[in-house]
C-alpha positions as CSV (number, residue, x, y, z in Angstrom):
1,X,122.0,117.9,102.4
2,X,122.6,117.9,106.1
3,X,123.3,114.6,107.9
4,X,120.2,115.1,110.0
5,X,118.0,115.5,106.9
6,X,119.3,112.3,105.4
7,X,119.0,110.5,108.7
8,X,115.3,111.5,108.8
9,X,114.8,110.4,105.2
10,X,116.5,107.0,106.0
11,X,114.6,106.5,109.2
12,X,112.0,104.3,107.6
13,X,114.6,101.9,106.0
14,X,113.7,98.6,107.5
15,X,116.0,96.1,105.8
16,X,113.3,95.4,103.1
17,X,114.0,98.4,100.9
18,X,116.8,99.5,98.6
19,X,118.3,103.0,98.6
20,X,120.3,104.6,95.8
21,X,122.4,107.7,96.6
22,X,123.9,109.8,93.8
23,X,126.7,112.1,94.8
24,X,127.5,115.5,93.3
25,X,130.6,114.0,91.5
26,X,128.3,111.5,89.7
27,X,129.2,108.4,91.7
28,X,126.2,106.2,92.8
29,X,125.9,104.0,95.8
30,X,123.0,101.4,95.9
31,X,122.4,99.6,99.2
32,X,119.9,96.7,98.9
33,X,118.0,95.8,102.1
34,X,119.2,99.0,103.6
35,X,119.1,99.9,107.3
36,X,120.3,103.1,108.9
37,X,122.7,102.5,111.7
38,X,121.8,104.5,114.9
39,X,124.1,107.4,115.7
40,X,127.4,106.1,117.2
41,X,130.1,108.0,119.1
42,X,131.8,109.0,115.8
43,X,128.6,110.8,114.7
44,X,128.9,109.5,111.1
45,X,125.9,108.7,108.9
46,X,126.0,105.0,108.1
47,X,123.9,102.5,106.3
48,X,124.2,98.7,106.3
49,X,122.9,95.8,104.2
50,X,123.8,93.4,107.0
51,X,127.1,92.5,105.4
52,X,128.9,95.9,105.1
53,X,128.6,99.4,106.6
54,X,128.5,102.4,104.2
55,X,129.6,105.8,105.5
56,X,127.6,108.6,103.7
57,X,129.2,112.0,103.3
58,X,126.0,114.0,103.4
59,X,127.6,117.2,102.1
60,X,128.2,115.6,98.7
61,X,124.8,114.0,98.2
62,X,123.0,115.2,95.0
63,X,119.9,113.1,95.3
64,X,118.4,110.0,96.9
65,X,116.0,107.4,95.6
66,X,114.3,105.1,98.2
67,X,112.4,102.0,97.0
68,X,108.7,102.0,97.9
69,X,107.6,99.4,100.4
70,X,106.2,96.3,98.8
71,X,102.4,96.0,98.9
72,X,101.1,92.6,100.1
């Protein structure tokens, strides 16, 4: 996947949803209460849970699961 494609998929992350990313090597990253970090000078695709930043290597992403918004 391209970084721009992932950024578009992540654009609706609002800090209330979880995202799970599985990489082609089989490793999985889950970010609870995920937010996408706007593009910075380094151009890297980053997510945050408010405590940590996660840099996502888009070229190695096999698939992504985004939690559906809760219905109230």
